[in-house]
C-alpha positions in Angstrom: 125.9 29.3 81.7 123.5 28.0 79.3 122.6 24.5 79.3 123.6 22.8 76.1 120.3 20.5 75.8 117.9 23.4 76.4 116.2 24.3 72.9 115.5 27.7 74.0 117.9 30.6 72.7 120.2 31.9 75.6 119.4 34.8 77.8 121.6 36.9 80.0 122.1 35.3 83.6 120.3 37.9 85.5 117.0 37.2 83.2 117.4 33.6 83.9 117.9 34.1 87.7 114.5 36.1 87.3 112.9 33.1 85.4 114.0 30.8 88.5 112.3 33.4 90.6 109.1 33.4 88.9 109.1 29.5 88.5 109.3 29.2 92.3 106.5 31.4 92.6 104.3 29.7 90.1 101.8 27.2 90.7 100.5 23.9 88.7 97.9 24.2 86.1 95.1 21.6 86.4 94.9 19.4 83.4 98.1 20.7 82.0 101.9 19.7 82.6 102.9 23.1 83.5 103.0 25.9 85.9 101.8 29.4 85.6 101.7 32.7 87.3 99.7 35.8 86.7 101.5 38.9 85.0 100.6 40.7 88.3 102.0 38.1 90.7 105.2 37.8 88.3 105.9 41.6 88.7 105.4 41.4 92.4 107.6 38.4 93.0 110.4 40.2 90.8 110.1 43.2 92.6 110.0 41.9 96.3 112.5 39.0 95.9 115.8 39.4 97.7 117.7 37.5 95.1 117.5 40.3 92.4 117.3 44.2 92.6 114.9 45.4 89.9 113.0 48.7 88.9 109.6 48.3 87.4 111.0 48.9 83.9 113.1 46.0 84.6 110.6 43.5 85.2 108.6 44.5 82.0 111.9 44.0 79.9 112.5 40.5 82.0 108.8 39.2 81.0 108.9 40.4 77.5 112.3 38.7 77.0 111.1 35.2 78.5 107.8 35.3 76.5 109.9 36.4 73.1 112.7 33.6 73.8 109.8 30.8 74.6 110.5 30.6 78.4 106.7 31.4 79.0 103.8 31.4 76.9 100.7 33.4 77.6 97.3 32.4 78.2 94.8 35.0 79.3 96.3 37.0 82.1 98.8 34.0 83.0 102.3 33.3 82.1 103.0 29.5 81.6 106.2 27.9 81.7 107.1 26.5 78.5 107.8 22.5 79.0 111.5 21.7 77.7 111.1 18.0 77.4 
């Protein structure tokens, strides 16, 4: 279920579950109030987690949707978590 206070457009539950997996694998970025994960590490995390069963094509779709909907933004090869506050 979507959080009514979240300004980002809603996504299917399985994509939000994938987002949660990625956030748990992300690390803090120095001098920024956010977390980041490389694209390669994100794909690896999604393909190896026990919480989801995804194919490689699914991971591309998940990352694209999370970027399009503002859950992540890209800096070089990093996916950074967009702050919501």
